[in-house]
N, CA, C and O of each residue as an XYZ file, in Angstrom:
260
protein
N     -59.139     57.946    108.433
C     -57.919     57.672    109.126
C     -57.352     56.349    108.572
O     -57.984     55.340    108.263
N     -55.846     56.601    108.506
C     -55.063     55.451    107.776
C     -55.012     54.170    108.726
O     -54.611     53.113    108.240
N     -55.392     54.226    110.026
C     -55.069     53.403    110.862
C     -56.533     52.865    111.726
O     -56.513     52.665    112.940
N     -57.654     52.694    110.955
C     -58.847     52.163    111.708
C     -58.591     51.065    112.501
O     -59.005     51.067    113.660
N     -57.850     49.935    111.973
C     -57.740     48.594    112.716
C     -56.948     48.938    113.974
O     -57.359     48.541    115.065
N     -55.836     49.653    113.872
C     -55.150     49.862    115.010
C     -55.899     50.921    116.105
O     -55.701     50.850    117.318
N     -56.630     51.732    115.583
C     -57.414     52.568    116.575
C     -58.585     51.651    117.214
O     -58.942     51.942    118.356
N     -59.228     50.525    116.535
C     -60.090     49.984    117.101
C     -59.560     48.924    118.118
O     -60.101     48.787    119.215
N     -58.620     48.271    117.774
C     -57.502     47.515    118.999
C     -57.537     48.219    120.037
O     -58.134     47.800    121.028
N     -56.796     49.652    120.037
C     -56.666     50.204    121.033
C     -57.809     50.583    121.838
O     -57.707     50.564    123.065
N     -58.937     50.941    121.242
C     -60.190     51.197    122.026
C     -60.793     49.989    122.771
O     -61.303     50.121    123.883
N     -60.710     48.647    122.036
C     -60.790     47.389    122.634
C     -60.167     47.295    124.031
O     -60.685     47.011    125.111
N     -58.795     47.644    123.674
C     -58.036     47.287    125.003
C     -58.015     48.285    126.010
O     -57.561     48.040    127.128
N     -58.461     49.362    125.703
C     -58.718     50.474    126.675
C     -59.855     51.011    126.503
O     -59.833     52.020    125.797
N     -61.103     50.611    127.005
C     -62.376     51.008    126.738
C     -62.676     52.454    127.455
O     -63.746     52.992    127.173
N     -61.975     52.967    128.172
C     -61.898     54.521    128.680
C     -61.524     55.466    127.639
O     -61.939     56.625    127.644
N     -60.673     54.952    126.661
C     -60.151     55.870    125.557
C     -61.148     56.502    124.730
O     -62.010     55.834    124.160
N     -61.057     58.047    124.616
C     -62.121     58.574    123.895
C     -61.145     59.293    122.778
O     -60.143     59.956    123.046
N     -61.604     59.043    121.619
C     -60.861     59.950    120.373
C     -61.582     61.103    120.201
O     -62.807     61.031    120.288
N     -60.990     62.272    119.947
C     -61.698     63.568    119.921
C     -60.695     64.209    118.784
O     -59.473     64.058    118.775
N     -61.461     64.949    117.834
C     -61.086     65.523    116.438
C     -61.248     66.935    116.824
O     -62.113     67.254    117.639
N     -60.288     67.987    116.163
C     -60.429     69.406    116.442
C     -61.205     69.813    115.235
O     -60.918     69.459    114.091
N     -62.321     70.669    115.602
C     -63.298     70.970    114.538
C     -62.512     72.302    113.635
O     -62.757     72.524    112.449
N     -61.735     72.943    114.302
C     -61.181     73.889    113.584
C     -60.102     73.462    112.462
O     -59.839     74.139    111.468
N     -59.452     72.069    112.837
C     -58.598     71.269    111.810
C     -59.403     70.941    110.766
O     -59.100     71.183    109.597
N     -60.656     70.273    111.189
C     -61.438     69.668    110.162
C     -61.879     70.769    109.137
O     -61.823     70.598    107.919
N     -62.304     71.870    109.719
C     -62.856     73.125    108.829
C     -61.714     73.421    107.922
O     -61.993     73.608    106.738
N     -60.401     73.497    108.319
C     -59.431     74.017    107.387
C     -59.196     73.092    106.509
O     -58.854     73.517    105.406
N     -59.290     71.581    106.678
C     -59.068     70.640    105.787
C     -60.239     70.549    104.547
O     -60.009     70.154    103.404
N     -61.488     70.994    105.047
C     -62.504     70.957    104.221
C     -62.423     72.133    102.989
O     -62.726     72.008    101.803
N     -61.907     73.310    103.709
C     -61.724     74.477    102.831
C     -60.752     74.069    101.962
O     -60.842     74.664    100.888
N     -59.838     73.263    102.018
C     -58.704     73.000    100.956
C     -59.336     71.731    100.117
O     -58.653     71.060     99.343
N     -60.578     71.521    100.346
C     -61.120     70.317     99.643
C     -61.218     68.937     99.849
O     -61.812     68.103     99.165
N     -60.473     68.778    101.019
C     -60.341     67.390    101.755
C     -61.578     66.906    102.199
O     -62.321     67.665    102.821
N     -61.931     65.641    101.945
C     -63.314     65.294    102.332
C     -62.787     64.437    103.857
O     -62.007     63.495    103.998
N     -63.459     65.099    104.700
C     -63.188     64.557    106.513
C     -64.340     63.603    106.787
O     -65.512     63.980    106.808
N     -63.928     62.273    107.010
C     -64.720     61.313    107.202
C     -64.007     60.800    108.637
O     -62.819     60.497    108.749
N     -65.023     60.776    109.716
C     -64.357     60.539    111.124
C     -64.959     58.979    111.266
O     -65.989     58.492    110.801
N     -64.016     58.456    112.008
C     -64.520     57.069    112.581
C     -65.652     56.984    113.576
O     -65.682     57.756    114.534
N     -66.708     55.949    113.354
C     -67.900     55.836    114.384
C     -67.163     56.214    115.857
O     -66.096     55.692    116.180
N     -67.736     57.001    116.544
C     -67.579     57.095    117.883
C     -66.605     58.243    118.374
O     -66.421     58.430    119.576
N     -65.996     58.995    117.405
C     -65.119     59.820    117.518
C     -65.808     61.203    117.690
O     -66.619     61.591    116.849
N     -65.477     61.967    118.812
C     -66.260     63.150    119.118
C     -65.546     64.315    118.548
O     -64.390     64.173    118.148
N     -66.103     65.369    118.487
C     -65.599     66.561    117.742
C     -65.498     67.795    118.889
O     -66.524     68.228    119.414
N     -64.336     68.251    119.182
C     -64.276     69.415    120.074
C     -64.262     70.487    119.079
O     -63.991     70.305    117.892
N     -64.629     71.844    119.716
C     -64.675     73.145    118.908
C     -63.270     73.436    118.494
O     -63.095     74.028    117.429
N     -62.195     73.061    119.266
C     -60.848     73.287    118.988
C     -60.039     72.359    119.901
O     -60.590     71.847    120.875
N     -58.602     72.098    119.587
C     -57.877     71.300    120.350
C     -57.640     72.089    121.767
O     -57.503     71.424    122.793
N     -57.599     73.416    121.800
C     -57.281     74.140    122.890
C     -58.374     73.941    123.867
O     -58.129     73.514    124.995
N     -59.676     74.260    123.442
C     -60.715     74.058    124.158
C     -60.826     72.655    125.018
O     -61.192     72.534    126.187
N     -60.456     71.756    124.210
C     -60.382     70.363    124.673
C     -59.302     70.178    125.884
O     -59.631     69.671    126.957
N     -58.131     70.587    125.637
C     -57.017     70.560    126.572
C     -57.580     71.630    127.963
O     -57.499     71.224    129.122
N     -58.011     72.700    127.696
C     -58.605     73.503    128.794
C     -59.651     72.780    129.731
O     -59.658     72.844    130.960
N     -60.584     72.038    128.884
C     -61.722     71.326    129.737
C     -60.868     70.151    130.511
O     -61.179     69.940    131.683
N     -59.954     69.479    130.006
C     -59.525     68.301    130.606
C     -58.721     68.911    131.886
O     -58.812     68.340    132.973
N     -57.963     70.039    131.735
C     -57.212     70.703    132.936
C     -58.176     71.030    133.976
O     -58.011     70.622    135.126
N     -59.298     71.832    133.597
C     -60.269     71.898    134.644
C     -60.847     70.762    135.330
O     -61.264     70.796    136.487
N     -60.855     69.685    134.515
C     -61.362     68.491    135.057
C     -60.511     67.829    135.943
O     -60.941     66.859    136.566
N     -59.141     68.294    136.115
C     -58.128     67.694    137.117
C     -57.117     66.941    136.475
O     -56.294     66.305    137.133
N     -57.119     66.971    134.897
C     -56.032     66.204    134.257
C     -54.845     67.201    134.540
O     -54.998     68.277    135.117
N     -53.571     66.692    134.038
C     -52.346     67.119    134.025
C     -52.026     67.260    132.799
O     -52.400     66.354    132.054
N     -51.305     68.326    132.231
C     -50.723     68.450    130.961
C     -49.142     68.209    131.005
O     -48.385     68.982    131.593
N     -48.725     67.087    130.341
C     -47.364     66.562    130.344
C     -46.805     66.829    128.980
O     -47.154     66.166    128.004
N     -45.940     67.800    128.920
C     -45.154     68.126    127.737
C     -44.056     67.027    127.521
O     -43.243     66.709    128.388
N     -44.127     66.484    126.266
C     -43.034     65.474    126.026
C     -42.155     66.087    125.274
O     -41.136     65.500    124.911
């Protein structure tokens, strides 16, 4: 990540924040030869869509900006 300090500050300020990476995107990057290293504590979801669906089923709202 180009922003580890900023992300750490955000996580400290908002302890309930969870960082989630999309496994499909990680796989695509690796296929292109990119070395993917996630920050400690980052969760990996099978896909971004799976994560959105999971949150919506949990009562979250999707707000399109």
